[in-house]
N, C-alpha and C positions, 0 to 999 in steps of 0.2 A: 593614823593611816600608815601602812607600810607599802612603799613603792619598790617593785622589783622589775628590772629591765633585762631583757634578753636581746643580744645583738650578735649576729655573725658579721665579723668585721672584714673578712676576706683580706686579711693582712692588717695587723694592729698598727704598724708604722704608717701604712697608707691611710688608714682611717683617721689616725691622729692628724696627718697633714690636711685631711678634709674637714677637720673641726670636730671630730667625735668627742674629744675630751673637753672641749669648750662647751659643747651641748650637754654633756654629762654633768658638768658643774652647775649649769643652769637648772637642770632637772632635779638635782639634789636627791637622788634615790637612796634607799637604804641598802639595796643590793643591786649589783650589775653582773650578769653572767655574759661572758664573751666567748665566742668560738672562732675557729679558724685564724689563730694568731699569726701563723706563718712566721714564727720567730722562735729563737732559743733564748735562754736566760741572758746570755752575753749580748744579745741584740736589744735588750730591753733597757731603755734609758730610765733614769730615776722617775721622770714624770709619767712613765708607763707602769712602773712597778707600784708607785704610791701616788696616783693622781689626786690632787686636791686633799691630801691627807688621808685618803681611804687606805685600808689594808688591802693588799693584793696577794692572791694565792693562785698558782698556776700548775697546769700539767702540760709540759712541753713535749712535742713529738721528738723522737730520736732523729728522724730524718729532717734535714735542714729545710727551712722554708715551707713547712708542711703542717697542717692541722694545728692542734694545740687549743686548750681551753683555759679559762680563768674565772675567778669570782672576786669582785671588789665589794667591800663592806665597810660601813662606818665603824662597826665594832669588830674587834679581833675575834675570830671564831674560837669556840671551845675546843673543837677538834677539826682536823682536816684529813680527808682520805683521798689520796692520789691514785687514780685507776680503780677498776672494779675487780681486779684479780685474774685477768686473762692476759697472758704474755703477748700474744699477737696484737691485740687492740690497745693494751696499755702502752705498748711501744709507740703507738700512733698518737698518743696524747688526746684522748677523747672523753675523759670523765674526771670531774673534780667535785667532791662533796665537802661542804663546810657546814658544821653544826653550830647553832646558836640557841642555847636553851633546848626547848623541845622542837625547834624548827630546823630542818635541814634544807639547804639551798644547794642544788646540783646544777653544774654547767655541763651540758652534753653536746657532743658533735657526732652524730651517727654517720657511718660511712655512706658515701654516694656510690652507686653502681653504674653511673652513666658513662664512664670513660671506657669500660671494656667488660666483656663477659667474666673475666677473672675478678674484677672488682665487684661485680654483682654477686658472684659466689661468696666473696668475702663479706659482703653486706648480709647475705643470708646467714652466714656463720655467726656474724655479730648478733643478729636478731635472735638466733637460737640460744646463744650464750647469755644474752642480756635479759631475755624473758624471765628466767628463774631468779636472776638478780633483782629484777623489779618486784617479783613476788616476795622475796626476802625483805626488801625495803618496806613494802606496805604491811608486812606481818609484824614488824618490830614496834609498831604503835606510835612512831613519831609522825609529826606533820612534815610533809615534804613538798617542795616545789622543784620540779625538774625543768629547767629552762634550756632551750637550745634548738639547734637545727637537727630535726629528726629525719630530714631528707625523704619524707613521705607525705604526700597529699592524701588525706584520709578518705574524703568523699568527693563526689562529683562537683559539689559547689566549692571545693577547695582549689580548683584551678580553672583557668579560662577554657582551654581546649581539651576537655577531658576525653572526648570521643577519640581523638587522634593520638592520645597518650596512653591508651589502655595496655599497650605492650612495651611501654617505656619504663625504665627505672624511675622509681618515685611514685608510680601509680599502678604498679603491678598488683594483680589480685592477691598474691601471697603477702605483699607488704601491707595492703589495706586491711586484710583479714587479721594480720598480726596486731595492728593498732586497734581494731575493733575488740580483739580479745583483751587488750590492756584495759580498755574502758568497761567492757561488758562482763568479763570474767574476773579480772583482778580488782576492779573497782576504782581505777584511776579516773580523774576528771580532766577533760579538755576545757581549760578555764575560759579561753576566748570564746569557744563555741557555746559554753554554758551561758555567757552573757550576750552573745550575738548569734543566736541559733540559725538565722536565715541570711547572714551577711555573705555576699559573694565577692564582688570586685574590691570592696573596701577591706576584705580580709587577707588579701595576698601579702606575702612577706618577702618574696623573691621573684626577680625578673631576670631572664636570660640576657646576657650581653649581646646576643645575636639579634640581628634585625632591629625592629623598633619595639621590642617587648615592653620596655618601660614607658615609652611615649604612648603606646596603645593599651597599656595596662593588661598585657598578656602575662599574667602572673600565676604563681603557685603559693598556697599557704603551707609552708613546710617548717616554720618556726613556731614553737608551742611553749606554753606553760602547762605542764602535765602535773597535777597535784592530787594529794590525798583529799578525801571528802571534807574533812574538817576545815582545812584552810581554804579549799575551793569555795566553800559556802560563804566565806568572808570576802570573796572577790567583789569589789564594788564597781570597778570600771576597767576596761581594757581597750587600748588603742594601738594602732600601728602608725609610727611616726614617719611621715613622708615629705615633710617640708624641706629637709636637707637630705642629701644622699651621701652616706659614708662608705657604702659598699654596694654590692648587687642585692643585698638583703636590706630590709628596713627593721629598725628596733621595735620590739613588742613590749609595751608598757602595761603593767597590771598593778592596780592599787587594791590592797587588801585591808579590811577593817582590822584594827588591833583590839577592838572591844569584844567582850564575850557575848 
């Protein structure tokens, strides 16, 4: 069995203080994709660069205390690709691909548009640029798992208050249609949804820090494993870990069969 975890940490140093890497060790995953590091390389203590002997690779944002993604793996990758080739968004530290044989594991942090109209426009630019990159990835014949915070709730069952959020970033018609096109036109698979087609409240991965969102489970499902059909068919189980809180997101854990 191959275990892959995706976790938006909302600050890797903060998550470490809250026990994320102790939990990581107990889970003993094959791969961990982390997002929103909010750190530069100089900020990364040795236990964050190579926790428990894992190999760590990272894409740090140029801006301090902002964004950043990483992939931890038991094995050293055969190849590592930092960024997806766009100057604007590669400067923000949003994409890291690690290849292991015929499997690519990608950590992704899509922009949020909630802070301002300008950031929403940036998010739309990202979506337009990233869509053809996703098409290129799926065309190259490799098995891929893209783990991360996509900052989009795809369908009504993916957030608690969908009616009141239809004009808000993360649930805009254009964003939802973009994700539908990934699944229906390009052929990617939403792994959690494949295994839990009807899950609602249990499926949420993010809760606002405002009000009593966590206490009342007023959440959104915006963290995904998006995979090619071959490896998606091998997904055996998917769960969202909520027993401990390391950030405003919860880790998404998927186990994939390694047998043919």
